[in-house]
C-alpha positions in Angstrom: 96.4 184.5 25.8 100.0 183.3 25.3 100.1 182.9 21.4 97.7 184.0 18.7 98.3 183.5 14.9 96.4 183.0 11.7 97.9 180.4 9.3 96.9 181.0 5.5 97.9 179.9 1.9 99.3 182.5 -0.5 95.7 183.0 -1.9 94.1 183.4 1.5 92.8 180.1 2.4 93.0 178.7 6.1 95.6 176.0 6.6 93.6 173.9 9.3 96.3 171.2 9.9 99.2 173.6 10.7 101.5 173.2 13.7 103.1 176.1 15.5 106.2 175.6 17.6 107.8 178.2 19.7 111.4 177.8 20.8 113.6 180.0 23.0 117.1 181.5 22.3 118.5 178.2 23.4 116.5 176.2 21.0 114.5 174.5 23.6 110.8 174.2 22.7 108.5 176.1 25.0 105.2 175.8 23.3 103.5 173.8 20.6 99.9 174.5 19.4 97.7 173.4 16.4 95.6 175.5 14.2 91.8 175.0 14.4 89.5 174.5 11.2 89.7 178.3 10.5 93.5 178.3 10.5 93.6 180.1 13.8 96.0 179.3 16.6 95.2 180.3 20.2 97.1 179.1 23.1 96.8 180.4 26.6 100.1 179.4 28.0 101.9 182.6 29.3 105.5 183.0 27.8 108.3 184.6 29.8 109.4 187.9 28.3 112.1 187.5 25.8 112.8 186.7 22.2 111.6 183.5 20.6 111.6 181.7 17.2 108.1 180.7 15.8 108.2 177.8 13.3 105.1 176.9 11.3 104.7 173.5 9.6 102.0 171.8 7.7 101.9 168.7 5.5 102.5 169.7 1.9 103.8 173.1 2.7 107.1 174.5 3.1 108.0 175.6 6.8 108.0 179.2 7.7 110.1 180.7 10.5 109.9 184.1 12.2 111.0 185.9 15.4 108.8 187.1 18.2 109.4 189.4 21.1 107.2 188.6 24.2 106.8 191.5 26.4 105.8 191.6 30.1 102.2 190.7 29.1 103.3 187.2 28.3 101.7 187.3 24.9 103.2 186.6 21.4 101.0 188.0 18.7 102.5 186.4 15.6 99.8 187.8 13.2 99.2 186.1 9.8 101.6 183.5 8.6 101.6 182.6 4.9 102.6 179.2 3.8 103.8 178.2 0.4 103.2 174.8 -1.1 106.1 172.4 -0.8 108.4 173.2 -3.9 106.2 176.2 -4.4 109.1 178.4 -5.4 110.3 175.8 -7.9 109.1 176.4 -11.5 106.5 174.1 -13.1 108.2 171.1 -15.1 108.8 172.5 -18.6 106.6 171.6 -21.5 102.8 172.0 -22.3 100.1 172.7 -19.7 96.4 172.9 -20.4 94.2 175.3 -18.3 91.3 173.3 -16.6 88.1 175.6 -17.0 86.3 173.4 -14.4 88.9 174.5 -11.7 89.7 177.9 -12.9 88.0 181.3 -12.8 88.0 184.4 -14.9 86.3 187.4 -13.1 86.1 191.1 -13.8 85.0 193.7 -11.3 83.7 197.2 -11.9 82.7 200.0 -9.7 78.9 200.5 -9.6 77.3 204.0 -8.9 80.6 205.0 -7.2 79.9 203.3 -3.9 80.1 199.5 -4.7 81.5 196.9 -6.9 79.7 194.6 -9.5 81.3 191.2 -10.1 81.0 189.2 -13.3 82.7 186.1 -14.6 83.2 184.3 -17.8 82.1 180.7 -17.6 83.4 179.4 -20.9 87.1 179.7 -21.7 90.1 177.6 -22.7 93.8 178.1 -22.8 97.4 176.6 -23.0 100.7 177.3 -21.3 104.1 176.3 -22.6 106.9 176.4 -20.0 110.2 176.8 -21.7 112.8 174.4 -20.8 116.0 176.6 -21.0 114.8 180.1 -20.2 111.6 180.5 -18.4 111.2 184.0 -19.7 110.5 182.4 -23.1 107.4 180.6 -21.8 104.2 181.3 -23.5 100.4 181.3 -22.8 97.4 181.7 -24.9 93.8 182.0 -23.8 90.4 182.3 -25.5 87.3 183.5 -23.7 83.6 183.1 -25.1 82.3 186.8 -24.7 78.7 185.5 -24.4 79.4 183.5 -21.4 79.5 186.6 -19.1 77.6 186.1 -16.0 77.0 188.8 -13.4 73.9 187.2 -11.8 71.5 189.5 -13.3 69.9 188.5 -16.6 69.0 192.1 -17.7 72.5 193.4 -17.0 74.0 190.5 -18.7 72.0 191.1 -21.8 73.1 194.7 -21.8 76.9 193.7 -21.4 76.5 191.4 -24.4 75.0 194.2 -26.5 76.8 196.7 -28.8 77.2 199.1 -25.9 79.8 196.9 -24.4 81.1 193.3 -25.6 79.0 193.2 -28.8 79.1 189.5 -28.7 77.5 189.1 -32.3 80.4 190.9 -34.0 83.1 189.9 -31.6 82.3 186.2 -30.2 85.8 185.8 -28.5 88.4 187.5 -26.4 91.9 186.3 -26.8 95.1 186.9 -24.9 98.6 186.0 -26.2 101.6 186.5 -24.2 104.6 188.2 -25.7 107.1 188.0 -22.9 107.7 187.3 -19.2 109.7 189.3 -16.6 110.6 188.0 -13.1 109.2 190.2 -10.3 110.3 188.0 -7.4 111.0 184.3 -6.5 107.4 183.2 -7.3 106.0 186.5 -9.0 106.0 187.4 -12.8 104.8 190.0 -15.1 103.3 188.5 -18.0 103.4 190.9 -21.1 100.8 190.1 -23.7 98.2 191.4 -26.1 94.4 191.3 -25.4 91.9 191.4 -28.3 88.7 192.7 -27.0 85.8 194.3 -28.8 87.7 194.2 -31.9 90.7 196.2 -30.6 94.2 194.6 -29.7 96.1 196.3 -26.8 99.1 195.4 -24.7 98.1 194.2 -21.3 100.3 193.0 -18.5 99.3 190.5 -15.9 100.6 190.5 -12.4 101.3 186.7 -12.0 101.7 184.7 -8.7 102.8 181.1 -9.0 101.1 179.2 -6.1 102.8 175.8 -6.7 102.7 172.4 -8.2 101.2 169.2 -6.9 99.6 165.9 -7.7 95.8 165.6 -8.4 93.6 162.7 -7.6 93.3 161.7 -11.2 96.9 160.8 -11.6 98.1 164.0 -13.2 100.2 167.1 -12.2 98.6 170.6 -11.7 100.1 173.9 -11.3 98.2 176.8 -9.9 98.4 180.5 -10.6 96.7 183.8 -9.7 97.0 186.8 -11.9 95.4 190.3 -12.0 95.4 193.2 -14.3 93.5 196.6 -14.8 91.7 197.4 -18.0 90.3 200.7 -19.1 87.1 200.3 -21.2 87.8 203.3 -23.4 91.0 201.4 -24.6 88.8 199.0 -26.2 86.2 201.3 -27.7 83.6 200.6 -24.9 82.6 204.2 -24.2 79.0 203.7 -23.1 78.1 205.3 -19.8 75.3 206.7 -17.9 75.9 209.5 -15.5 73.7 209.3 -12.5 74.9 212.5 -11.0 77.6 215.0 -11.4 80.9 213.2 -11.7 79.4 209.8 -10.8 79.0 207.2 -13.5 76.6 204.2 -13.3 79.7 201.9 -14.2 83.1 202.6 -13.6 85.5 202.9 -16.5 88.1 200.8 -15.0 87.8 196.9 -14.8 90.0 194.9 -12.4 90.6 191.5 -13.9 91.1 188.5 -11.5 92.3 185.1 -12.8 92.4 181.9 -10.7 94.1 179.3 -12.9 94.6 175.5 -12.5 96.6 174.0 -15.3 97.1 170.2 -16.1 100.4 169.0 -17.3 100.0 167.8 -20.9 98.5 169.0 -24.1 94.9 168.0 -23.2 92.6 167.7 -20.2 92.0 164.2 -18.6 88.9 162.4 -20.0 86.0 161.8 -17.6 
């Protein structure tokens, strides 16, 4: 096997239409291969030992270049190449953006019995983003989540999570998040500082945010995509219920990992229809 590589987007999806070009030190092309439907590139052309440049291109994505050293085996193992959307490091246009729940996800993952994870999601939420025109660190985000929309795929467990032991949805029907600031953590990564209101308690919560790029949608609008993660401790929000199944092992972990996959549409409202 002469060349192997995997081509992925920043959030892990295969780029099936990517093209990999390999050039030698003189700039001459020595190999060209296309990714398959799984984003994998496999070409059996043996390469002469030496240094090469590997360039990965795909329509809609910014090119990526890297160096590769081919040994006497004749193989170039490039590994995983991550492509950013074209213009992905550019910030979204300033102004209002509306989170699209139909193409977004709000998930929480907890440890179960000390050996595996239980994943839940909230199915009803809304939110708005305001990208500041002069200083992006002044941008703001607000989101509201309906607590009773929790769904873990198990009706009995969902009923328990909605009870006073956990979310207590009768007393606290909404979770709200409001940003208080933004700090750059890289060309396309940010730390969002904010306050989360959960179970009647307001606590500061930071989100680790990755900006995935902006592009046109099929309905004539412009969309921006983000992925954010955070860790919450149930005790911080007065959710202290637990059942110990054996010494040191709780039925449900005290730490929650929050995972947000967000699409926002430019404008103050979602498109109709």
